C-alpha positions in Angstrom: 7.8 30.0 96.7 8.1 26.7 98.7 11.6 26.0 97.4 12.7 29.6 98.5 11.2 29.0 101.8 13.1 25.7 102.4 16.3 27.5 101.4 15.7 30.3 103.8 15.0 27.6 106.6 18.3 25.9 105.8 19.9 29.3 105.8 18.6 30.0 109.3 19.9 26.6 110.5 23.3 27.3 109.0 23.3 30.8 110.4 22.8 29.2 113.9 25.7 26.8 113.5 28.1 29.6 112.1 26.9 31.8 115.0 28.2 29.1 117.4 31.5 28.9 115.5 31.9 32.6 115.5 31.1 32.7 119.2 33.9 30.3 119.9 36.4 32.1 117.9 35.3 35.5 119.5 35.8 33.9 123.0 39.3 32.8 121.7 40.2 36.1 120.8 38.9 37.7 123.9 40.9 35.5 126.2 44.0 36.4 124.2 43.1 40.0 124.2 46.4 41.2 125.8 48.2 39.5 123.0 46.0 40.5 120.0 46.9 44.1 119.3 49.4 45.9 116.9 51.9 46.5 119.5 52.5 43.4 121.5 51.2 40.6 119.1 53.5 37.6 119.7 51.0 34.8 118.9 49.1 36.5 116.2 49.4 39.2 113.4 46.4 41.6 112.7 46.1 42.9 109.2 43.8 43.7 106.4 43.6 43.1 102.8 41.5 44.8 100.0 40.2 43.1 97.0 38.7 44.6 93.8 35.1 43.9 93.0 33.0 44.5 89.8 29.8 46.5 90.6 27.4 47.5 87.7 23.8 49.1 87.3 20.8 47.0 86.8 17.9 49.4 85.6 14.6 48.0 86.2 11.7 47.7 83.8 8.1 47.8 85.3 8.0 46.0 88.7 5.3 43.9 90.2 3.4 46.2 92.5 0.2 44.3 93.4 -0.7 43.6 97.0 2.3 45.5 98.6 2.6 46.0 102.3 2.9 49.8 101.6 1.2 51.6 98.9 1.5 55.4 97.9 -0.4 58.2 96.3 1.0 61.5 95.3 4.1 63.0 93.8 7.7 62.4 94.7 10.8 64.4 93.5 14.4 63.8 93.9 17.7 64.0 91.9 16.4 61.5 89.6 13.3 63.5 88.5 9.7 63.1 89.5 7.4 60.1 90.1 3.6 60.2 90.2 1.9 57.4 92.2 -1.6 56.2 91.6 -3.4 53.4 93.1 -6.3 51.0 92.5 -8.1 48.8 95.1 -10.9 46.3 95.4 -13.4 47.1 98.2 -15.7 44.9 100.1 -18.7 45.4 102.3 -18.6 44.2 105.9 -22.1 42.5 105.4 -23.5 40.9 102.1 -27.1 40.7 101.2 -28.0 43.8 103.3 -31.5 45.0 104.3 -31.9 48.7 104.1 -35.7 49.0 104.1 -38.1 50.7 101.9 -37.9 54.3 102.9 -34.1 55.1 103.1 -32.5 58.4 103.1 -28.8 58.9 103.0 -27.3 61.3 105.6 -23.8 61.3 104.2 -21.1 59.0 102.6 -17.6 59.5 104.1 -14.2 58.3 102.6 -11.2 57.9 105.1 -7.6 56.5 104.7 -5.1 57.2 107.5 -1.3 57.8 107.2 1.1 55.9 109.2 1.6 57.8 112.4 2.8 57.8 115.9 1.1 59.7 118.8 3.3 62.6 120.2 0.9 63.9 122.7 -1.4 67.0 122.8 -0.6 70.5 121.7 -1.4 73.7 123.4 -5.0 73.6 122.3 -5.4 69.9 123.6 -5.2 68.5 120.0 -3.2 65.4 119.6 -0.2 65.6 117.2 1.4 62.8 115.4 4.7 62.0 113.9 4.0 60.9 110.3 5.8 58.0 108.8 6.0 57.1 105.0 4.9 60.7 104.1 7.3 62.6 102.1 6.8 66.4 101.6 4.1 68.8 103.0 2.7 70.4 99.9 -0.9 69.7 98.8 -1.9 67.3 96.0 -5.1 66.9 94.0 -7.0 63.6 94.4 -9.8 62.3 92.1 -11.6 59.0 92.8 -13.2 56.9 90.2 -15.1 53.7 90.2 -12.7 51.3 88.3 -14.2 49.2 85.6 -11.2 47.0 85.3 -11.5 43.4 86.9 -8.5 42.6 89.2 -8.0 38.9 88.8 -6.9 36.5 91.6 -5.2 34.1 89.2 -3.3 34.3 86.0 -5.3 32.7 83.2 -2.1 32.3 81.1 0.0 30.8 83.9 0.1 27.3 85.5 -3.0 26.2 87.7 -2.8 28.3 90.9 -0.5 31.0 89.7 -1.5 34.3 91.1 -2.0 37.2 88.7 0.7 39.7 88.7 0.2 43.4 88.0 3.0 45.9 87.3 3.8 49.6 88.0 3.2 50.6 84.4 -0.5 49.8 84.5 -0.3 46.3 83.0 -1.0 42.7 83.8 1.8 41.7 81.3 3.9 43.0 78.6 0.9 42.2 76.2 -1.9 43.4 78.5 -1.9 47.2 79.4 -4.7 48.5 81.6 -6.3 51.5 79.7 -6.7 54.7 81.7 -10.5 55.0 80.5 -11.2 51.6 82.0 -9.6 52.6 85.3 -11.3 56.0 85.3 -14.9 54.9 85.2 -17.8 56.9 87.0 -16.6 59.8 89.2 -16.8 59.0 92.9 -14.9 62.3 94.0 -14.2 65.2 91.8 -10.8 66.7 92.0 -10.2 67.8 95.5 -7.2 68.9 97.5 -5.4 67.0 100.2 -3.6 69.1 102.8 -0.8 67.3 104.6 -1.3 67.5 108.4 0.1 65.6 111.5 -3.0 66.5 113.5 -6.0 64.2 114.3 -9.2 64.7 112.4 -12.3 65.7 114.5 -15.7 64.7 113.4 -18.5 67.1 114.5 -22.3 67.2 114.5 -23.3 70.7 115.0 -21.0 72.1 117.6 -20.3 68.8 119.2 -17.3 66.5 118.5 -18.5 63.0 117.9 -15.3 61.2 117.1 -11.6 61.6 116.3 -9.5 59.9 113.6 -5.9 59.4 113.1 -4.2 61.9 110.6 -5.2 60.9 107.0 -7.5 62.2 104.2 -11.2 62.3 104.9 -13.9 63.4 102.5 -17.7 63.5 102.0 -18.7 61.9 98.9 -21.7 62.5 96.7 -24.7 60.6 98.0 -26.6 60.1 94.7 -23.8 57.8 93.3 -24.1 55.5 96.4 -27.8 55.5 96.4 -28.0 54.2 92.8 -24.9 51.8 93.1 -25.7 50.3 96.5 -29.0 51.3 98.2 -31.1 50.7 95.1 -29.6 47.4 94.6 -31.0 46.0 97.8 -32.0 42.3 97.5 -30.1 41.9 94.2 -27.5 39.3 93.2 -24.8 41.9 92.9 -24.9 42.6 96.8 -25.5 38.9 97.8 -22.0 37.5 98.0 -18.3 38.3 97.5 -17.9 37.0 93.9 -20.8 38.8 92.7 -20.0 41.9 94.3 -16.4 42.0 93.1 -17.6 41.6 89.5 -20.3 44.3 90.1 -18.2 47.0 92.0 -14.6 46.3 90.7 -12.6 48.7 92.6 -11.9 52.3 93.4 -9.1 54.2 91.4 -7.1 56.9 93.1 -5.7 59.5 90.6 -3.3 62.1 91.9 -1.7 65.3 90.5 0.8 67.7 91.8 -0.1 71.5 92.2 2.2 73.9 90.4 4.9 71.2 89.7 4.9 70.4 93.4 3.3 67.9 95.8 3.8 65.2 98.4 3.8 61.4 98.5 1.6 59.8 101.0 2.0 56.2 102.3 -1.7 54.8 103.0 -2.2 52.8 106.1 -4.7 50.4 104.6 -4.0 47.5 107.0 -5.0 48.7 110.2 -8.8 48.3 109.7 -9.5 52.0 109.8 -9.6 52.8 106.0 -13.2 52.7 104.8 -16.0 54.2 102.8 -19.1 54.4 104.9 -22.7 55.2 104.0 -24.7 56.7 106.9 -28.4 56.3 106.3 -31.9 56.3 108.0 -35.1 54.3 107.3 -38.0 56.7 107.6 -40.5 53.9 108.0 -41.3 54.7 111.8 -43.7 51.6 111.9 -40.7 49.4 112.4 -39.4 50.0 116.0 -36.0 49.1 114.9 -35.8 52.2 112.8 -36.3 54.7 115.6 -34.4 55.6 118.8 -35.7 55.9 122.2 -37.1 59.2 121.6 -38.8 58.2 118.5 -36.4 59.8 116.1 -35.2 58.0 113.1 -32.2 55.7 113.9 -29.1 56.3 112.0 -27.4 53.0 110.5 -24.1 52.5 108.6 -23.0 50.3 105.7 -19.3 50.0 105.5 -16.8 49.0 102.8 -13.2 48.1 103.5 -10.1 48.2 101.1 -9.3 44.7 100.6 -8.4 41.9 98.4 -6.5 42.9 95.2 -4.6 46.2 95.2 -2.1 47.6 92.8 0.3 50.6 93.0 1.1 52.4 89.6 4.2 54.6 89.1 4.8 57.0 86.4 8.4 58.1 86.2 9.5 61.4 84.7 13.3 61.1 85.1 15.7 63.9 83.9 17.8 61.2 82.2 17.8 57.5 81.9 19.6 55.1 84.2 22.5 53.5 82.3 22.7 49.8 81.7 25.8 48.7 83.6 29.2 47.3 82.4 28.9 43.8 83.7 32.5 43.1 82.6 34.4 45.9 84.2 31.8 47.7 86.5 30.7 51.2 86.6 31.9 54.5 88.0 28.6 55.2 89.7 25.9 52.9 91.0 22.3 54.3 90.8 19.9 52.9 93.4 16.4 53.9 93.0 13.3 52.4 94.6 10.0 51.6 92.9 10.5 51.2 89.2 14.0 52.2 89.5 17.5 50.6 89.6 19.5 47.9 91.5 23.1 47.0 91.5 24.9 43.8 90.9 28.2 43.1 92.6 30.6 40.3 91.8 33.5 39.3 94.1 36.6 37.4 92.9 35.6 37.8 89.3 38.0 36.6 86.7 41.8 35.9 86.9 44.7 37.3 88.7 47.6 39.0 86.7 49.4 35.5 86.9 46.4 33.8 85.4 45.1 32.2 88.6 41.4 32.0 89.3 40.7 34.8 91.7 38.3 33.0 93.8 40.8 30.1 94.3 43.5 32.7 95.0 41.5 34.3 97.7 40.6 30.9 99.4 44.3 29.9 99.3 45.3 33.0 100.9 43.1 32.2 104.1 43.1 28.6 104.2 44.8 25.2 103.4 43.1 22.6 101.1 43.9 19.0 100.3 44.6 17.8 96.6 40.8 17.5 96.2 40.1 21.0 97.2 38.7 20.0 100.5 39.1 22.5 103.4 41.7 21.5 106.0 42.6 24.5 108.2 42.6 28.4 108.4 45.8 30.1 108.2 44.2 33.7 108.4 40.9 33.9 110.5 38.5 36.5 109.0 37.4 38.8 111.9 35.2 41.1 109.6 34.6 41.6 106.0 33.0 44.7 104.6 31.9 46.4 101.5 32.0 50.1 102.2 29.8 52.1 99.8 30.4 55.9 99.6 27.7 58.2 98.7 28.3 60.5 95.7 27.0 63.8 96.9 27.7 65.5 93.6 24.9 63.5 92.0 22.1 63.6 94.7 19.7 66.2 96.3 19.0 65.0 99.7 16.3 62.8 101.1 18.6 59.6 101.0 17.5 56.4 102.1 18.8 55.2 105.6 19.0 51.7 104.6 20.0 49.7 101.7 19.9 46.0 101.3 22.6 43.5 100.1 21.5 40.0 99.2 22.0 36.9 97.1 21.0 38.2 93.7 21.2 34.7 91.9 18.8 33.1 94.4 16.8 36.2 95.4 17.4 35.5 99.1 19.1 37.1 102.1 22.7 36.3 102.7 23.5 34.1 105.8 24.7 37.2 107.6 21.1 38.5 107.7 20.2 35.4 109.6 23.1 35.5 111.9 22.5 39.2 112.8 18.8 38.3 113.6 18.1 41.8 115.3 14.8 42.5 114.0 13.1 45.6 115.6 9.7 47.0 115.4 11.5 50.0 114.1 12.6 48.9 110.7 15.4 51.6 110.6 17.2 49.7 113.4 16.7 46.0 112.2 19.6 44.0 111.0 21.9 47.0 111.4 25.2 45.1 112.0 24.9 43.3 108.8 23.2 46.0 106.8 24.7 49.1 108.1 22.6 52.3 108.6 23.7 55.3 106.6 26.4 57.3 108.4 25.5 60.9 108.0 27.6 64.1 108.4 27.5 65.1 112.1 25.4 62.0 112.9 22.4 64.3 112.2 19.1 62.8 111.1 19.1 65.0 108.1 22.9 65.3 107.5 24.5 64.5 104.1 25.1 60.8 103.7 28.7 59.6 103.8 28.7 55.8 103.5 27.1 52.5 104.3 29.0 49.5 105.5 27.7 46.1 104.6 29.1 43.2 106.6 29.4 39.9 104.8 31.7 38.0 107.1 29.9 34.7 107.3 29.2 34.7 103.6 32.9 34.6 103.0 33.6 32.1 105.7 31.0 29.8 103.9 32.8 30.2 100.7 36.1 29.2 102.2 35.3 26.3 104.6 32.0 25.1 103.1 32.5 25.5 99.6 29.5 27.7 99.1 28.8 29.2 95.6 30.4 32.7 95.2 26.9 34.1 94.0 26.3 37.4 92.5 25.2 40.0 95.1 22.5 42.5 94.7 22.3 45.9 96.2 18.9 47.8 96.5 17.2 50.8 98.3 15.2 49.4 101.2 12.2 50.9 102.9 11.9 48.1 105.5 14.6 45.3 105.6 12.1 43.3 107.8 10.2 42.6 104.7 13.0 40.5 103.4 12.2 37.9 106.2 9.7 36.8 103.5 12.0 35.5 100.8 9.7 36.1 97.9 10.7 39.0 95.6 8.5 41.1 93.0 8.7 40.1 89.3 10.3 42.5 86.7 9.2 42.8 83.2 12.2 42.2 81.0 14.3 45.0 79.6 17.9 44.8 78.4 20.2 44.7 81.3 17.4 44.3 84.0 17.3 42.1 87.0 14.7 39.2 87.0 13.2 40.2 90.4 13.5 43.1 92.9 13.3 43.1 96.8 10.0 44.1 98.2 11.7 46.6 100.4 13.0 48.3 97.2 9.5 48.4 95.5 7.9 50.0 98.5 10.6 52.8 98.7 10.4 55.9 96.5 13.9 57.0 97.6 17.1 57.0 95.5 20.8 57.4 95.9 24.1 57.4 94.0 27.2 55.5 95.3 30.8 55.5 93.9 31.3 52.2 92.0 34.5 50.2 91.7 35.7 52.5 88.8 35.1 55.7 90.6 37.4 58.5 89.5 38.3 58.9 93.1 40.2 55.9 94.3 39.8 56.8 98.0 36.1 56.1 97.7 36.0 53.5 95.1 34.1 50.2 96.0 36.3 47.5 97.4 35.9 44.5 99.6 38.0 44.9 102.7 38.9 42.1 105.1 40.2 42.2 108.6 42.0 39.0 109.6 44.1 37.6 112.4 47.1 35.6 111.0 47.6 32.4 112.9 51.4 31.9 113.6 51.4 28.1 113.6 50.1 27.9 110.1 52.9 28.3 107.3 52.6 30.9 104.6 50.7 33.6 106.6 52.7 36.6 106.2 50.9 40.1 105.8 52.2 40.7 102.5 50.9 37.7 100.8 
């Protein structure tokens, strides 16, 4: 992690310097704008070149899915098939070693988890409506809650000192340590109930009076006997006295979901806003204690609250209609299958192999754009790269809508962003808009939000400039579905359990996206949409050997 962080800090510094370089070149072109055009170009020549690439599928094994920034429950379906998401989380009380008293009655126990949502204002009835985010579908699902009897560890006993424990999407802590269902499904907290998806606020009432309102989410009242025996009756015990003892005593809550009649919805849970909780509402009937009664002499209501915290794991059970093929790493594939969660990535290699004349493709590319001395040191540009793009066309014959707006292009070998990510540097609070020059937003038919996807344009101009003039390594590139490209500011990626042809790690923004798409690869049967690298350049006239037909 520290080495990756240092690499990314270096990347930001280099990005700043390259930005200065590009700015200078942009100023130069702007000044000569009356000359730099296809009709009156007298000092420069404008042109473009296309290069073959090799792009192949990297289907994933189980992905590391603990302590994510976004967790789901429910059912998600698309052209790949269906996926069922379940979840387990430790909980912790806001106060340890509580004093409930001797004459305790429980009024109710409530369970609440909000969705991600934005306030849209009130409807005709004065009820606030919200726009839901990270919620897919509007069909009900069934939810059961269990006390988990599996202890979620902080550290890996088989790793080096200080190594955190990894948990995976297939209900395991490693290839050799599966987590049995009967351990996750301990005592029942909530028998199977139905979650209806709604974008309206939840009103809490007492009699006919509204006492509070909550953001949209799911809200249930739980059986009080379980919580009396588990918590209230343990007053004064070691189990409730400190965090370590409590985490071993009450090991977590397991969320198990099912679709209804082969349908359902996928719900993103907003566990980080401090609102999600389980709360016991109780009274102490011992009226001799003045703290137990209100000003009218009636029993005072108290609360004991638990938050969802510490270790959490999302489990994904895929039921795909077919298997995602292992890619042809030598020649590339016709189709690129990108799927979030426990899905699939793509690898892309630029300038791989040799030209028809036996020249190394990378060196041939560099020679077309620059001059070098006998030791291979960069001397001068003869073609100045204005923009370099990978244009990825969506194969609409193989998908069924709900395509991701964003995909993420990155350094697959080092599991870090490209320098273009740092140079773009437009990070928005709306993830859909962040870093959109480098990582182009999906272009849709008619520019409609739900229009069919046409293509993504990924810019890697600075990456190529670094290869030419800084002798940077021509690394393999990775391509993944992205829920939120801002997550890649943190350069750590999730681990992947090994399978043949799999990547070693996966971007966090891909793990936290259920979506998928299919793109035309470099061997697409339609050459007009096959994946190619396209470079737009300015030919500098005072450098020899810079004709557009080179």
